[in-house]
C-alpha positions in Angstrom: 17.9 7.4 13.0 15.7 4.8 11.2 13.9 5.8 8.0 11.0 3.6 6.8 9.4 3.8 3.4 5.9 2.3 3.4 4.1 1.6 0.1 0.3 1.6 0.1 -2.2 1.0 -2.6 -5.8 1.8 -1.9 -9.0 1.0 -3.7 -9.9 3.7 -6.2 -13.2 4.5 -4.5 -11.4 5.0 -1.2 -8.7 7.5 -2.2 -10.3 10.5 -0.6 -11.3 8.7 2.6 -7.8 7.2 2.9 -6.3 10.7 2.5 -8.5 12.1 5.2 -7.7 9.3 7.7 -4.0 9.5 6.8 -3.8 13.2 7.3 -5.3 12.9 10.8 -2.7 10.2 11.6 0.2 12.1 10.1 -0.7 15.3 11.9 -0.7 13.5 15.3 2.4 11.5 14.4 4.6 14.5 13.9 4.0 15.5 17.5 5.4 12.3 18.8 8.9 12.9 20.4 10.3 9.8 18.6 9.4 11.0 15.1 11.6 13.4 13.2 9.5 13.3 10.0 6.3 11.8 8.8 5.8 12.5 5.1 2.9 11.2 3.0 3.1 11.4 -0.8 0.7 10.4 -3.5 1.9 9.0 -6.8 1.3 11.4 -9.7 0.4 8.9 -12.4 -1.6 6.5 -10.1 -3.5 8.3 -7.3 -4.3 5.0 -5.6 -0.6 4.6 -4.6 1.0 6.4 -1.6 4.4 6.3 0.0 4.9 7.2 3.7 8.4 8.3 4.6 8.8 8.0 8.4 12.0 9.0 10.1 12.3 7.8 13.7 14.8 9.2 16.2 15.4 5.8 18.0 15.0 2.1 17.2 12.2 2.0 19.8 10.2 4.8 18.3 8.4 2.7 15.7 7.0 0.4 18.3 5.9 3.4 20.4 4.2 4.9 17.4 2.2 1.7 16.9 1.0 2.0 20.5 -0.7 5.4 20.0 -4.4 5.8 19.7 -4.1 7.8 16.5 -2.2 4.9 14.8 -4.7 2.3 16.0 -7.6 4.5 14.7 -5.8 4.9 11.3 -4.9 1.2 11.0 -8.5 0.1 11.7 -10.1 2.8 9.6 -8.0 2.2 6.4 -7.8 -1.6 6.6 -10.9 -2.1 4.4 -9.6 0.5 2.0 -6.4 -1.3 1.0 -6.2 -2.8 -2.5 -3.2 -4.8 -1.4 -1.2 -5.4 1.8 1.1 -2.5 2.6 4.8 -3.1 2.4 7.8 -1.4 4.0 11.6 -1.1 3.6 13.8 0.1 6.4 16.8 2.4 5.8 19.7 3.7 7.8 20.1 7.5 7.6 23.1 8.9 5.7 22.4 12.6 5.0 21.6 14.9 6.7 23.3 13.6 9.8 20.9 12.5 12.6 21.6 15.9 14.3 20.3 17.6 11.2 16.8 16.3 11.6 
C-alpha cells in the first residue's frame, strides 16, 4: 500500500470550479482497481487549500491512475486554477493493515 498526500492551493476565484473538477476526478478515481481510497479535504481556515489523500494498492497504481482519461481531464482543467505548484509526500501504510483497506 502506498499513501500519497497531495497539497494544492488554488486561486481564490477558482475554488468552486476546482471543487467541481476535482469531485468528477475523485468519483472516477475510486472506481479504479488500484485505488483503495481517494479523499479530498478542504482546509477550514483557508478554503483555497486542499489535501488529497490517495491510497494505492500497488506501486504501479499511481502510474496507471495518471494514464486515465479522467485524470488527464482534471490535470488540464485545473492547471490554470493553481496558485502554486502542487506538492506531494509519499507514505508507507502502517494501520490499518493493507488487508484492512
